[in-house]
N, C-alpha and C positions, 0 to 999 in steps of 0.2 A: 466446869463450863461453860460459858456464856449462853443465853437462850434467844432463841433470832423465832422467827413466824414466817410459815410460810408462804407466799399467795399460787396458790396455781389458777391462772387465768385464762377465758375466752380466744373467741379471734377479736371482739369485741373492747377486753381490756377487763371485761369481767371477776368478780373474782371469785369461782366456781367449786373452789375446798381450800380450806383455811388450817393450819395445826401448830403444834410447838414446835420445836427442836430444842440440842444440845450444840451447838457448834463445839466441830472435835479437831478442826483445825481448818486455816486459812491461808490461803495464796493470793497472787496476783491475781488470778484469772479464774478461781474457784474456790468455793466452801463444801466442805465433806462436814456436818451433824446427824446428829443423831437424833433419831427419832421413835414412840413409838404406837403401834400398827392401834388404832383407835373409834375399830367399828366393833361390829362382835363376827364372831370365827365364821369365818368361810372358805368353801371347800376352790381353790384354783389351781388349774391346768397340776392336778390328782399332789395339790398342796396342799392341806390344811393351813390354813391364816387365820392366827387367831389375837384374839385382844392383848398387845401390849407382847407380840414377836419385835426386835430391836429392829428397824430398818437402818441401817447408815449408809447415810444419802451424799451421792456427789452432784454438784451445779456450777457449772463452767459455763464463764460471762465468754465465751467465744470459744466454745461449741453449740449446735445443736441438740442437743441431747444430757438427758440430765441418768444417773444411772441409782440405786437402789439396791441392796445389800441388806436382802433379809433369813436376821437370824433368828429361831426359835427361841419364844420364850425362856420354857422350862429347860434347855441343855444348850442352847447357843451354838446349837451345831447349825452348816447353812442351811437353805430353804430353798436362793437359785436367786440372779438378780430382776428388776423388774425396772424396764427400762423407757422415757418417754421421751419423743421427738417434738420438738420445740422449740422455736426462737433459745436464743443466747437467755441466761438468766438473767434480770441484778442483780446486783450482793451486794447490800448496805450493810452499815454493821447491824439494824436491826429485825433487816428484811430477804428475803431471798426472792422474788417475784420472775415467775416465765407466766409466758405461750402454751399452753398445750394446742399441740395441730396434730391428738388421737393416736399416731400413727405409734403401734412401740413394742416390743421385741420383749418377750421375756424369754432366759434361758436359767435352764432347770440346774443342778445344784453337777449333775450328770452336762454339763455340756450340752444337751441339747437344747436348738431354738424353735424358737416360732411366732410367727408376727402375728401379730392381735388390729383390729381395726383397722384394716385394709380399708371395709365399706365404709367407716368410717371418715377417715382422711378423705378417699377421696367424691364424698359429699364435701368437703369445707372448701368457699367459695376462695382458693388461692391463685397468688397470681403465678406466672410460669416459675419465677426467682426462686420463690418461695417455695413451692414444690420444689424444686430440682436439689437444692435448699435439703431440705425433712430428707428427700429420697436417698439423699450423698451420706449425708448422717449416719444413715438404719443400714450402710452397706458399711460405714465408718462401724458405727458400730459392731456388727456380725465380726467387721476383721479384726476386732480388738477381739472377741470372745472368742473368737475362732483359734487365736493365738494362744487361749488361755491365758492374758494378762492383763484383770478388767485395767479400765486407767484411772489413778488417781488423782 
């Protein structure tokens, strides 16, 4: 598995978070990588995210979201999916870069969906087209998980 760097950016293009992963698969408009949670343990939406938890992350160059499938570090059981709404990712040999638009969808392992950070999204200075694309991406994500078939 080849190493890759993930760059999460804000609307101004500034890197707000950076970490490394390993490429599992590449396609014409996507990349799937594995990364490890590199923060101290935290309770989130009724799930304990532990340092070292395994994230299988799918980034798309043609979709306005990315999907992180989260597995426990100890027994690899599925904890859920964290989905970021953002501009399509820029994929190259060494990096994945995306602009985060604050709006997120959490899907618990039992399929329960929770939209997160709507207030932060509303506060962003987005033009009408970008706001419409972001909201459409959120609806697309909800549909993907309602169909019980996370995209690959």
